N, C-alpha and C positions, 0 to 999 in steps of 0.2 A: 503492499500498500503507500505509493509514492507521497512523502508529506513534506508540506511547505510550512515553517514557522515566521511567525509574526511577532515582535517583540518590541514590547513599549520599554527602552531604555530609562526612560525617568522612572516609569513605575517599578521597574526592576530593582534598579540602584535604593531607592527610597525605601523599597517595601522589602528587599531581602537583604542588601549589601551593606549598606551604610552603617559604619561603626561595628564592623566585622572585619577579619583579617582573609575575606573571601574575594576581595572584589577583583583580582587578575582572573575572573571566573573565565574557563574552557567552556563557553557555551552550547558549541557544537556537540561536543561528548555528554555533557550536562543533559541536553535536552532529549538526545538520541537514547538515553539511558532512561529518562523518565518515560518517554513517549513508548519505547519497548515494553515496560512494564503495564503502562496502560492498555497498549494497544500491542500486542505481539506482532501483528502483520505490519506495523510502520516500518518505513524505510526511509529515511533522510535524504531529501532530494534538494531542498532549497532552504535558506533561513535568509531572513530579513529582518532588520535592526533598525530604530527608529529612535531617534533622540535629539537633542539640541544643543548647542556649543556651551560648555562653561562660561560665564561671565566671571574673569577674573577679580574684577573691584568687588563681588560679593561673596566671592569663592572662601572658603574656611581658610585656605593655603595659597591664594591669590593665584599668581602665574604656575606656580605647582602643579594647582588642581587643573590646569587648561593643561599642561603639560602632559599629565596624568592621564587626561581625557583622551586626548590625543594620541598618546602611545597604546592605549587600550583598543581605541579604533582601529590603529595601525596593523594590533593584533587580530582582531576581528576580521578584516578583510584578508590579512594574509591566510586565513583558515575559511576561507570561501566564504565570507559573510557579506552580505551588500547592506551597506551602510547608507541610510537617509537622513540628513541633519534639518532640523526645522530653525527656528530661530527665539531668541529671547526679545521681549520688550520691558524697557524699564520706563517709567512714566512716574512723575506726580501725580497725586490722587488724595482723597481723603477717607477715612473710614471711622467708624464710631470709636472711641475711647473705650477700652476694656479698664473696668475697676475691680469686678469681681465676678464670680460664677453664677451669683446669686442676683447679680444687678442687669436686666434687659440694656440691649444696646440702644441707644437713642439717637436720631436722625439730627437731632439738637444739640446733640455733644460730640462733634470730630475732630479728629487729629490730622496734620498733614502727615501724609508716608509717601517712601516709593513703592510704587506697584510692581512687583517683578510678575512676568507671564511667559510661561512657554507657549510659543505659536506653533501651529501647522503638524504637529507631531499626531496627534488622534486623526486627523483629517488625513494626512498621508498615510498612515496604516490602513486605514479602512478602505480611501480609495485602491491604494497597491493590491490589497486582498481580493477585492471584488474585483480588479482588472485582470487579476494574474488569472483567476477562474474562468472569466469571459473569454480570454483568449485560449483557454487550453480547447476550448471545443473544436479549434481546426489543427488539431495534434491527434497522431495515431492514440489509439485507446493506452498502449504500453507507457506513451510519454506524458500521458495527463496526470495531473495531481489528483490524488484521491482523497487525500485529508489535509486539512487546515489546522494548526494548532497556534492558538491566542495565547501569550505569556502576558499577561497585565488583568489585574482586579478593576480596571477604569471601567465604570458601568459605559461612558461615553460610546464605548465600542458596542454595545449592545444591539443598536439598531443596525451596524453593518453586518453584524451574525444572524441577527433575524433575516434579512436579506438573504443572505446567503443561503440560510435553511429555506426560504421559500423558492429561489430561485434555482440553486442547483440542490435540490433533495438528495442525489446520489453521493455529496462531498459529506466526510466524515468531519464533526468538526469537535475539536479538543481545546481544552483551557487548562493553563498551568496558572494557578495562581502565586505571584511571587511572595508567598507568606512564610516567616521562619517558623520552626517549630516552637512550641512555649509560649507562643503570641496569640491569644484568642481573638479571632476574627472571621466574622461569618460570609458564606459565600455568596456573592451578591446574586439575586434572583434573576438579575435583567442578561446575564452571562450563564448562569446554571440552566437556564430554561432553555437556551439555544444549544448546549452541549450534549454530544453522544457521551462525552466522558469528561471528568473535572478532576484534577489534582489540586487540593487545598493548601497543600504543605510543602516547603521544600527542606529537607534535613539537612543538619548543617554536616553529618558525615559526607552527605552526598556533595554538598559544597566542596568540602575538603577533598576530596576525592577527585573533583573534577576543576583542577587548577591549570593556567598554563605554565609551562617551565620557565624560570625566572630569565632566561635568555631565549628568544626566539630567532634563529636566523633567518635573513630574507637575501635577496640577491642583491640588495643594497646594503644600508645599514642595518645591523640588528636591534630589534627590539626587546628593552631590560623592563623586567617590572617595577614600578617606581618605588623607591625604597621606603616610603613610608606607609606603603600599602603591605 
């Protein structure tokens, strides 16, 4: 069963990898491992990764964070992952002042803030998933994708999965939620209702077992794991 993966990199990082020693994640081998457990017929065919570039002025380590992301994206590309980058916007805005959890926000009491938003990632992922399946119809049966796997807990992708389920009923849909074990999070119904199968937790032992080597050779400059990772 030829399988294409669609990964929300932002959701993956903050849901599964932030504040862990597992950021140098070998996504191709991890996804193949998980999907083979959930659907033994699966065979990895294509992997698509969607994210946005780090803004150094807001990152915890400044330019180091940007360089680390650049290294990781290079590592993914060397391992045959297709990477699509969106963008971030940073604009002045206003938001209700936080006093405490028992005090409701008020539109009459606002403070000035910088509003950071990730743009295009969700749309890029959803459109790419649907377009890939649309183009499959022109291929020989043995070359067609038979299963798509979403790696995200973002409910904004729900309508895209629903459209795929309705328009391509022969396609198996899998969902891997980037949730670490030990953290109690529910499975979003907007994703679960469209999925043929869903993995709700990625175990630490799985993350540890699927890491890139510290040095990845390439035809040009080798890629090194960021020191602080």
